[in-house]
C-alpha positions, 0 to 999 in steps of 0.5 A, a space after each residue: 072466540 068460543 069455538 075457539 077456546 077448545 082449540 088453543 087449551 091443548 098445547 103442543 109441548 115441542 122440542 126447539 133446539 137445546 144449547 151445548 153442554 159445557 161439561 162432558 163425560 168420558 171417551 171410554 165405551 164400555 161395549 156391555 152397556 152400549 150393546 144393552 142400551 142400543 138393544 133397549 133402541 131397537 126392540 123399544 115400541 111406539 106407545 111406551 109410556 118411558 125407559 123402564 126405570 120407575 119410582 118406588 110404588 105410589 109415585 104417579 108417573 106420566 101415561 102417554 097419549 096416543 089417541 090422535 084425534 082421525 078428523 082434522 079440525 076447521 082451519 083456523 080464522 081470526 085468530 086472538 094473536 092475529 086480532 091483536 096485530 090488526 090481523 096483518 103480518 107481524 113486525 118488530 113493532 108489533 110482535 110484543 102485542 102478538 106475544 102477549 095475545 098467543 100467551 093469553 090464549 093458552 093460560 088457561 092449559 099451561 097454568 094447568 100444566 107448569 102447576 100439576 105436572 103429571 098429573 095434568 089430565 092429557 085425555 080430558 085436556 086433549 093433548 097427545 104424545 108424538 111415538 117413539 121417544 118412550 125410551 127416552 123417557 123418565 117415568 115420573 113427567 114423561 121427560 128426555 133429557 136435552 142440554 147440560 150448562 155450567 156457571 160460565 154460561 150465565 156469568 153474574 146470575 148467582 148459578 152456583 152448580 153445572 145443571 141438565 135440562 129436560 123436555 116435554 112434548 105434547 100436540 094439540 087436537 088441531 096439531 095431532 090429526 097430522 100425527 095420525 095422518 102421517 103415522 097412523 093407528 100404529 105408528 109402524 108404517 110413516 106414510 110420506 105421501 102427499 102433504 102427510 107432514 104438514 101442520 093445519 093452520 092454528 096448530 099449536 106447538 109447546 115446550 116445557 123446559 126443566 132444569 134440574 142441578 147435576 150436583 148430588 150435593 145441591 139438590 136446591 137453591 143452585 140458580 138465584 135465577 130460579 128463586 121460586 119458581 115451579 118444580 117437578 120431581 124427575 126420575 133422574 142419573 144423579 152420579 157421584 162425582 167419585 163414580 162414573 156412572 149413575 147409582 141404582 136405584 136412580 134419584 127422584 130430583 127436583 127440577 125447575 120449570 125455566 122455559 116454556 115456548 109457544 110455537 104456532 103455524 101461522 101462514 096469515 102472520 108469518 107468510 114466509 115461513 107460515 110459522 111464528 116462534 115464541 119462548 117464555 122464561 122463568 122471572 123471580 123478579 114478577 110477583 103472582 102466579 106459576 103462568 104470570 111468571 113465565 114472560 117473552 124472551 122474544 118472537 121469532 117468525 123468519 130467519 133474517 136471510 137479509 142479515 149475513 153479519 152480527 151488526 145488521 138489524 133485524 127484521 123478523 125478530 124482536 126479543 124483549 128488552 125487559 127479559 131477565 139477564 140469564 136468559 139474554 145470555 144464550 140468543 143465537 147468531 146476531 141475536 135471533 131467538 135462542 132461549 137458554 134450553 134452545 142451543 144457540 151457541 156452541 163451540 165450533 171450529 171456522 178455519 183453524 180458528 176455535 170458537 168458544 160458546 159461539 151463536 151459531 143458530 136460533 130456534 126457526 134455523 135449528 128448525 128449518 132443517 126438518 126434513 127426512 131422506 125415505 132413500 137413506 132413512 136419516 136428517 141429510 143436514 145436521 142441526 147447526 151450521 157445521 162440514 158435512 161429514 168425511 166420507 171416511 168418517 162414522 156413518 152416524 154423523 152427518 158433520 165434520 168434528 174438529 180437534 182441539 188445534 182446530 183442524 177437521 178429525 176424519 174420525 168424527 172424534 173432535 171435541 168442536 164442529 166444523 163450521 163454515 165462516 160466520 156469514 159465508 154463503 153455506 153458512 146462510 144456507 141455515 139461515 133462509 126462509 122456507 115454506 114448512 113444505 119446502 126441504 133444505 135439500 133436494 130429495 128428502 120430504 119436510 117436517 114443515 118445521 117439527 125436529 120431533 119428527 126429523 131429529 127425534 120420532 123418525 130416527 127411533 123409529 127406523 133404530 127398531 123397525 130397519 135394519 139390525 146391523 145399523 150402527 150405535 148412533 152417536 147421540 143415543 150412547 149412554 153416559 156409561 159408553 161415553 156420550 159425546 154428543 148433546 142429546 138434543 141438538 147433537 153437537 159434541 160435548 167438551 171433553 173433561 
């Protein structure tokens, strides 16, 4: 236990999948702004701290920690969360014990991160960041924009404004040795050979999510469910409703710490996938410090491939019956784990039928798409259940969109994901149990459930080092040029 503490308290803030945005922006493309944004992506460097927009002097800012350990830690055995379930397999009956032990194991650093924000010393705590995301980070806390939600998604919770979500990632010492093995000291030439994308047993991954109002007239007190939550200041674009683009300079804007995900590489407890995912959410009914107010929403350790319709029970997922109402309103397909920030529900079209806010994903189903094709330098399968893109459609999309009539739009401009039928053979491709070294698609390199690798860092790396004539990725189109896709899941945004 003594030797173990120094490892567990080094947390990883990872990007687990986000939900679809509920309000979108115009499709009109500002070519000048589009070109400037693409140039920023192409000239990005792997270890830059932020996107270049800085707050006024005197405001503390985020500093990237990329001094990754060059020597791997020894394998972790007999961890507290494993002991909590008798060193056996995790089940729906003991998952709550596992959750409590895992939360307790990271309490010291979890508390410090939530309460101190960018004042937390990542170097002293042996926390490390992934490369290539600096062009997306706001400068104060180092978060990057993710999704957006409106009141219709959270009925009965006192939500009075649309809010944006912003996430931050770190890797602990055990996990960060994989960053070094894969990226090397410069992060310019990732090494896909061997099992360099695979994390060591005991690696812990955590995602912190901050929710911030997009209404310039309601910076605080816009959601009863967030009453009393810990605040972080972010440097954000908060456009006035009367203008389509962001004002200059950007605003120092408050946000609430609403979600904190912890995922751990644990093949002993979860032999079918090798990972256990847990989501903590803010609960204002709990009295105490900010860490005590983060309660388990649920735990997931598999995709329940046997549950082919929503009425079938789950055996690889446990949801906390005492979780706050708002956090249960975004659970994924069949009740699989998906927090308010995680992308378990999206607008889809199935056989010509539009389905709004349909449960179509979960934490593990999304992360099971983590892979990279080194021939095409792309992620071959989209994060969410979808039909493959038309060969005549935009090269920046790997799935097909559907129009308001529910039919495929070969131009890629449709506002809905063209989806296979829930429970169908194609749909269940996203709900299989695979180990982290098994890619979803043959010919790809599996990245061990890490979507930061597959969906973020590697994409941004290739934009910077690859051909200069690459198409502008739909995902990174800025507000001023008509952003149409959720930056966290890539799902289409509803149009105004």
